[in-house]
N, C-alpha and C positions, 0 to 999 in steps of 0.2 A: 438576788438571783443572777445579776450580771457578774458579780464577783465569783459566785460558785462556778459558773460556766467558764470563766477565765481560768480559774485554778484547775478545773477538769481538763481543759485543752492543754494547759501547761504540763499537767501530769502525764497525759497521753503522749505529748510531744517528747518529753524527757524519757518516757518509757521506750519509745522507738527511735529516738534521736539522741542517744546518750551523750555523744560528744558535742552536740550543739552546732556542728558545722557540716552536716551531711549533705551530699549532693543528690538531687532527684532529677529524673528525666521524664518527659512526656513522650510515650511511645505509641505509634500507630501500628497496630498488629496486622498481619497478613490476611485476616479474614475479610471477605468482601461483602458479608451480609450487612444490610442497611442498619440493623439494630446495633451493630458495633462500630458504626461510622463515627468514632471519636477516639481521642487519645486516652491512654491509661498511665497512671503515675507509678514509677518504680524507683527504689533506692539504688544508688550506685555503690558497690563495694569499694572500699578505700584503695585497693590495689588496682582498680580500673579507672579511677577518676581522671588520671592524666591522659588517658586514651579516648575519653568521651568527647565526641564532636557532634554538632547538629548535622543531620543528613546521613549518618552511618547506620548500618544495620546492627541490631543486638538480638540475642536470644533471650526470651523471657518466659517465666511460668505464666500460664493463662488457664485458669480453672484447673482441669486435670490433664493438661497437655503443655507442651513446649512449642512456642511459636517464634518466628522472626518478625521483627518490626523495625520501623524507621524512627530514629530519635528526632523529634521535631522541636523540642524545647529543653533547656537545661536551667535548673534553678538551685539556689543554695539557701540554706537556713530557713526554708519555708515550713510553717507549722501545719501538720495534718492531724485531724482528729480521728483517723482510722489507721489500721495497720498497713504498712507498705511491704510488698514483696521486693526482693532484690533481683536485678537482672542477673542472668546466668553467665553470659559471656558476650564478648564483642566480636562481631563477624568481620568487620573491615578496619583497616588501618586509616584509610582516607574516606572522606565523605562520598557516598554514592549519589546523593542528591545535593547539588550546589544551591546557592541561595536563589538563583533565577529559576531553577527547576522546582524548588519548593513553592515559590510564588506562582509559577505556571500551573502546577498541579491544582492549587486552590482555585485559580481562575477557571480551569476546565471543569472542576467539580461543581462550581457555582453555575457555570454557563450550561452544562449538560444535565444538572441535577443527578450526578452520579456520586458514588462514595469516593472519598478522597483517596483511599488505598487503591481503588481500581484505576484512578488517574495516574498515580505514581507508578504503579506496576506497568501500565501501558506505555510509559515513557522509556522504560529501561529494557536492555537485553535480558534474556532469561537468567544469565549468570549473575546478574546484579539485582534481580527482584528479591523481595522478601519471601522466601520459600524454604522452610525448614527441610533439611535433608537433601536439597538439590545443589549440586556443585558442578562447576565446569572448570576443568584443570587447564593451566597454561601448558603450552606445548614446548617441550625441550628436545634438543638434538645434542648428541655427544660430539664434542670436537677434540682434536689433538693439537698439541703444540710442543715445541722443544723445551726440555727442562733446563738445559744449559747449552748455549751456542758455542760449540767447539768442534774440533776434528774428532771423528769417531773412528777407532780402529776395530779390527776383528768383526766387521759387519759384512753380511753377505750382500749379494746384488740387489735383492728385493728390499732388504732393510735400508740400504743406501738410497734406493729409489724413493722410498717413503720419506726418509730424512730430507732429501733434496726437494721433494714436493712441499714439505712443511716449511723449509727455509725460504722457498720461493713465495709461498702464500702467507706465511706468518702463522696461520692456523688452518686446518682442514677438517671437514666432517670425518668422523671415524669410519663411516660407511664407505667413503671413497678409498681410504687406506685399506679397509678390509677387502675391497674388490681387487687390490694388488696381492695381498697375502694376509689372511687372518693370523696365521702362526707368527709371521714377522711382526705384526702389530703387538701381539701378546708378549713376544720376547722383548721388544723395545720398551713396553710398559713395565715389564718385570725388572729390567735392568735400570729403570728409572731414567732412561734416556729421553723418553717423551712422557707427557702427562695428559690425562684426559680430564675434561671438564664439561659440564652441561651448560648449554646456552639457549635461552628462550628464543623461539622464532615464531613469527606470525603465520597463521594457517593460509592466509592470502598474502603472498610475499612476492608478487610479480615485480620484476625490474624492467622498467620502461625507459627508453632513452627519449628525452625531449627532442622534438623536431622543430626546427625554426619555422615559424608561420610565414608562408609566402602568399597568403590570401589577402587581397586588397578589397576592403569594403567598398560597396557602392554608396552613392550619396544618401539614400534612405537609411541604410545601416549605420553609416557614420553619424548621421543626425541623432539617431537613437542612442548610440554609444556615448556621444559627447554630452547629450542631455543627462543621462544617468550619472556619468562620471562627475559632472559638475555639481551633483547633489549627493555625493557619497557619504557625507557625514550628517545627513538629514533623513528623518523618517519621511518617506514619500512612497505611496503605493502607485505603481504604474500598471496600466493594461497595455501590453504590447500586442496589438491586433495585426498579425502578419499572415498573409495568404500562405498556403502550403508551398514549400520550396522557396520561400523568400529569404532564407538564411538566418532564421532566429537563433539556431545553435551557435553560429559563428559570432553573432552579436553577444550572446551570453559569455562566450569564451574571451572575447576582447574586454568586456567589462570586468570579468574575474581576473584577468591578467593585471589590470590596474589595481584591483582590490588587494591581491596578494602582494603586489609591489609595495603597498603601504603597510604590510605586515598585518593585514586583516584577513578574515576567514569568510568562506562562502558555503551556502547550502543550495543544492540543486535537486528539486523533486521532479520525478517523472511518474505518470499514473500507472504504468504497467511494468511488471517485472521484465516482460519481454523486451522492453525498450532499454533496460539498464545496460546490457552488454554492449550495444552499439554506441550509446552515448558515452559510456565509460571508456571505450576504446578511442573515441574521438578526443575525449578530455585527456587521456593518458598520453596520447601522441603529442599533446601540447604541453601538459604539466608534469609528465613523468609519473613518479610514484607518490606525488603530493596529494593523493586522493584516498579517502576511505569510502567503502561501499556498504550501504545499510539497506537490506530488504529481507522479506520473510523467507526466501528460499535458502538463505545462508544457514549453515549449521549453528547450533548454540555457541560452539567454540569460535567460529568465524566472526559471529556478531560481537562476541566478547573482545576479540582481538581488534576488530575495526573500531569499536567504541574506545578502547584504551589508546589506540593511535591518536584519536582526537583529544582525549583527556591529557595525554602526555605531550601534546603540541608537536607531534611528528608529521601531521598533515594539516593542510589549510582548506581543503575542499572535501565536502561530503556529498555523495550522490546516492540517491535511492528513491524508494517508493514512500508512501505516506509517513511511515514512522521515522524516516530520516529527518523530519522537521525537529525532532528532539535531540539531534546531534549536540553533544555538550560543549560546543564552542563558547568561548568567553569573550571573543573580540570579533563578533560578526560584522562584516562590511557589506554584505548583500545576501538576500534570499531570492531565489528564482523558482517559480512553480510553472513548469512547462505543461502545455495542454490543460490549462487551468479549469476548463469546462468539465473535465472528467468527474464522473460520480465516484470514482475510486478514492478521491480525496476526503470523502466523508466516511468515517468508520461506522459500520452498521451494528456492531455489538458494543456493549457498555465498556468505556464511556463513549458516547456517540459524538465524538469531536470532529470538527472540520479542520483539516490541515491548513486551510487558508486563514481561518480565525486564529489558529495558533501562530501562523507566520506573521500576521499583523501584530499580535501581542509581542512576539520576539523582536520584530523590526522596530517597534516603538521603544522597546526596552534598550536596544542597542543603537537606536538613533541611526538607522540605515535604510536604504531603499528596499522595496519589495517589488519584484517584477512578476506579473501574472501574464504568461504568454499563451496565445492560442490563435489558430486560424478561424475558429468558430467559438467566440467567447460565449459564456453562459449569458442568458438574457439578463440576469441580475447584475453580472459584472459589467456588461456593456452599458446598462442603465446607470450604474454608479460612475462609469467613465464619462458619459455625456452630461451627467449632472454635476461633475466636478469633484466627486468623492475620490475617484482615481484620476490620474493624469493619463489621457489617451495618447499613445504613440502608434503609428501605423507603418507597415511595410506592405505596400499595395502591389508590388510586382515580384514575380519569380526572379531568382538570381540569373537563370539562363534565358529569361525573357520569352520563354516558349508558352503558348497557350494550349489548353487541353480541348480535344474534340470529344464531347460527351453526347451519347445517343441513348434515348429511352426506347425500350422494346416492350410492347404490350403482349404479354404471354397468353392472353385469351385467343389471339389470332394464331399464335404458334402451336397451342394445344390442338387446334383443329387440324393441323398438318402433321401431328405426331411428335412435335418437338417438346417433350415434357420437361426436360432438364435444361438443355442449352438451346437458345434460339439459333436459327440458321446463321444469322450474321455473326453471333459470338463464336460459333463453331468455326466458321470460315476465317475469322480474325485470329483465332488461336492457331489454326494450321499455318496461316501466313506468318505469324510471329515465330513459331517454332522452326519454320523453314529458313528464316533469317538468323537463326541462332540467338534470338532475343528471349526475354523472359516475360512471364504472365503471372499476375496475382488474381485469384478468384476468391471473393468473400461470400461466405454463407454463414449467417448468424445463428447457427445451430450446431450442436455436436452430436455424435452418435451416428449409427448407420442409417436409421430412419427415425422418424418421430415416434410412431407407435405401431404395434402389431395388433390388427383387428380381425375378428372373424367375419368373413365375407357373407356367411350364411345368416348369422343372428345379430351381428354387430357388437359382440362382446369385446371389450378392451380390458386387459389386465391392469389393475391399479395397485399402487403401493398400499399394503395393509396399514402402514403407519401414518401415511400422509394423504391417502385418498386421491392421488393424482396418477395419470397414466405413466407406466414404466417406459423407458426408452431403450431400444435394442442397440447393443454394441456388438458388431460382428467379430472383432478381434478376440473377445472373450466368449462370444456366443451366449451372452447373458443379457437380461433386461434389468436395467438399474434405475433407481430413483435418484434424481439429481439434487434432492433436498436432504434426505437422511442417510443415503448410501445403501439402502436395502437393495438386494440383488436376487434374481431368480433365473433359472435356466430358460432358454428360449421357448416360447409358446409354440407347440407343434400341433396339438389337438385342443379344440375349444372345450373348456370344462363345463360350458353351459349347454351346448347342443352336440358336442363330440364330433363336429366337422373338422376336417383337416385343411379346409380352404382358408388359410391364414394369410392375410395380405399386409404388406407394409405400406403405411401412409406417411407421406412427408419425405423430406430429403435431408440426410445428415452428411457430415463431412466425410465419414468413412465410405458411404455409398457414392458420393461425388468422386472421391479418389478412385474408386473401382471403375466408375463410368469413364473417367478420363483415360485411365490406363487401357481400357478396352477399345476406346474409340480413336485414340491418337497414338499411332505406333511409335513415334519419336518422343513421346512425353516421358519426362522424368519428374515424377510428382512427389512433393513432400507436404505433409499435413502439419499444421500448427494450431492446436486447440488444447483444451484442458487435459484431454486424454493423452496426448503425445508429449506433454511438457511436465508430467508428474515427476520424472527423474531429475536428479540434480544435474545441472549443466545442459539440460535439453534445449532451453531457449538459445543459449550460446551456440550449440552445435547446429541447430536448424538454420539460424541466421547466417552463421559462417559458411555452412555448406551451400546455401542458396546464393550468398554473395560470391562464392568461388565457382558458381555455375555448375555445381554437381547436380543440381536440379534446375529444370526450366519452367516448372509450374509450382507456385506456392498457393495452397488453399488453406483457409482457416476461418476462424470466428473473429469477433471484434478485436482481439488482441493484435491482429495484423493491420488494423486500420490506421493506427497512429504512429507517427514518428520514424518508421523504418525507411531507409534510404538505399535503394538499389538502382544504380545507373542504367542497367540493361532492361529494366522493366518498362515496357512500352505499351502494355495493354493491361487494363484492370477490368474484370468482369464482376458484377454484383448480381447474385441470385436472390430472388425474393426481396428486392430493394424496398418494398413497401411494407414488409412484414412487421416492422417495429411500430407502424402506425396503429396496429391492432392491440397494442399493449394498453390496458386500462389505467392510464396515468396521464395527467395533464401535460407532462413534459414529452409525450411520445412524438409530437411533431418536431420539437427541438432536437431530440435525440436522433430522429431520422435524418434531419438536415445535417447534423454534426457527423454522423456515421458516413453518409454518402460523400460529403465534402472531404472528410479526412481520407477515406479510402481512395477517392479519385486522385488525391494529391500524391499517391504512391507512384503514379505513372508519369513518365517523361521528366524525371529529375536529373538526368544526365544530358548528354549532347543530342540524344535521339528524342523525337517528339512522342507525346503520349496520347493514348486514346482510352476512353472509358465507355463501357456499355452497361447500362442498368436495366435489368429485367424486373417486371412486376405486373400487378393487375390493377392497382389503383394509382396510376401515374399522374393524375390531374391534381393531386394535392399540392398546395403551395410550397410545402417543405421540400418536395422532390423537384419541382420546377425551379425553385430558386437555388437549390443545391447544384442543379445542372448548369445554371448560368453563373455560378460562383457569386451570387448576389445576396450577401449577408444582410444588407440594409433592408431590402424588400422583404426578406424573411422576417427580420426583426419587427418591422412595422405591422405585418400581418399577424404575427404572433402576439404582439402587444395589444392589438384590438381584441383578440380572443381572451387574453389574460384579464384585461380590464372588465370586460363583460361578465366573466365568470368569477371575478374577485380572486385571482391567483397571483402569486409573486410575479413581479415586484410591487404590485399594487397592494396586496395583502400579504401578511406572513401566515405560515401554516404551522400548526402543532398537531402531532399525532399522539394520542394516548393509546398505547398498545397494552392490551391485557391478555393474559394467557393462563390456562389451567387444564387439569386433566379431565374435569367434569364439565361438559359443555353447558349443562343446565345451570350449574352454579356460576359458571363464567358469565352466562347471559344475564342472570339475576344481578350480579355485581356490576356488570357493565351498565345496566340500566340505572342502578343506584348512582353511579358516577355521573351519568348523563343528567339525572335529576338534580344532583348537587350543582353541576355546572350551570344548568338552566336557572337555578335559584340565585347563584352567586356571581355570575358574570353579567356585564352590562349588555344593553341592547345593541351596542356597536359591534359585538362579537357574534359570529355565526357558528353554530354547533351542528355537526352532522353525525348521525349514527345513534347508537352503536351498530356496527355491521361486522360480520365475519370478514377477516382479512382475505386478500386475493388468493392466498394459499391458506385455507382455514384450519388445516391440521398438518402438523409436521412432527413426525416421530412420536405419535400418540399424545401430543399436546395441542389443544385447540387455541385459536387466536382470534381475538376481536379487536376492533379499533374505533376510536372516536376522533373525528377531525374537527379542529377549531381554526377558523379564519379570523385574524385579528390584525389591528394596525400597530399597536404598541405592546411590547412585552409586559410593561407595567400593568396592563389591563387584566392579565391572566396569571401573573407570576404567583401571587399569594395563594390562589386556588390550587395551582399546580403543586406548590410546596406542601399544602395541606394534604392533597391526595397522595403525594409521594411518601409522606410520613404515615398516613393512615394504613397503607398496605405494607408495613414493615414485617409483620408476623402473620400474614394471611396466606391461605391456600392459593389465592389468586395473586399472580405477579403483575405489577403495574410498572410500565416504563414510559417516560416522557421523551419525545423526540421533537425538538424544536428545529424547524426548517428541514424536514426529512428529505432525503434525496429520492426516495421511492414512496409511493402512496399504496 
């Protein structure tokens, strides 16, 4: 029997591998479905063998369609007992995924329980993803140059002008010559006196002159810089705990100067796209054009260009939001994550990776330091620092040595006197600052004109038909919109329930606040920065630059204005509803409240002028608010840790969320209870299981959501059960996702 099998395999191999030396490749196709989370084997045609490399994209037949995929393995002379299809074509000349990225994708896949293809796709710009039929072209501009350098006779004045310009520059854009005379350009081309040629240009092609740094570091800053520089060729994670205004950015730039002087490379992450323009401008004034920018607001073409600048070794620094952690540097000397506490560093869709986890992986791989910087470190990061997992470095003082005057205003008393939006003291302080030609920042952690429109007669509130949550009114478009699925409807004017026209707005949004300020402060020049005003390309840069240039004297906005922004003339910060985030049903609500208030307070008094902060609210006795006002992180940390220990939350316990979704709520509920029963049976008594419960937003876009929460000490206690469940729901009407250490509950 063994002999028969051998001969059969040999016959099949000879049938499909006549030459006996065929090349085969293992290809991971672009489909994200869990059931195809594996490679498929293809034959390589002889004429393509020389071009095959691991990490390139190829076009392959897959059932009844053609798909792109990544080559993950190359083999020769291997025997197969089944028919192999040939790859159709090769997409790339060079590898899209280098060896480090291939390994990194497998790490993320394993850590997040996500499909391998979803991990590779999330690492790459759209132009380089495996995606059949999607192309991003390089940008070319037509240039002119002299065909032969000699004296030219019988040329008119404009033709000579063009010739002289080309002689002076060597080559010029055709559009510049066309501005002088299109007919003269055409004549010169026809006579073969000049020639045209296409030249690739990058879509982001700013030329910045480096400015010599005149800033002298203080003792605290110098100690931090020297400490990191002395360990540049060593993997070492640092937590840089520096108060707002302590000069962390300057520390980063001094370290990076040393890194690039050693011909090494640097990645700098910021949590908000709104911070990118300001930090990029700071870095470009120091490092010129040696910088690539990577974030989601760039066009596909811009991302492609910036990525290739890095691959071609044309830049040594990458700055951007979360996805910039995948910048394809091969000689990393430092990774810096600013505002490390931000929840934006955790991706909420699949793969649910943490940029900090990826940074640790890459820093280990390149044997380089990792700096996590923050004025308000996450509870978990600070715990790691004081227990020796990270090395703690501190900047305890502001660079300008100025302290902040912070006042708490109880709005219960203000409401009695009719001050429903701004307290009297905040109104008086705004008038005072505007009269001095200074600037004011006001934070309101909501967007829209008002929170909801409600019938005063019967209490009816219009909800999203897809998500079952109240719609928010936006005055600019005069529509009510759902902030979850995008559903919109015209403004409610007559109650559909009782037909009353007495429709009231409850709550305060940024649009309504803007209107109020313009009505009540005659010399106010107000600019709003929130999700609605920053949808257009370049809007972040425009708002920041306009406010910096004093075109406006009041900046109002949501959380995106709380971090990192630096305006020397801002001497007053007002916070409306400072306690609102305490009402969010999440164990981190106290931590996020402390971080928000501390960060926004730090926007005041960053220049020569002193700063003042006024926080309005109704529940001002909470320890997170009191400690934020005193800039007392350690007292906040100690109080928060007592609560976390009592309730078994991180860092004492880890958390896993099993998120389940489906179109039928009854079927979903049934399956969720099956999962709960399985976990009860298979997990140890050391693990605590809660749920299943409907999620905080139980329905989005006609899909229902439920979740089960697991509290555990070691991942090994739950890993096998999670992997089983992840596999069980491959082909089910119910979708199941596993989120280890979720950022939101």
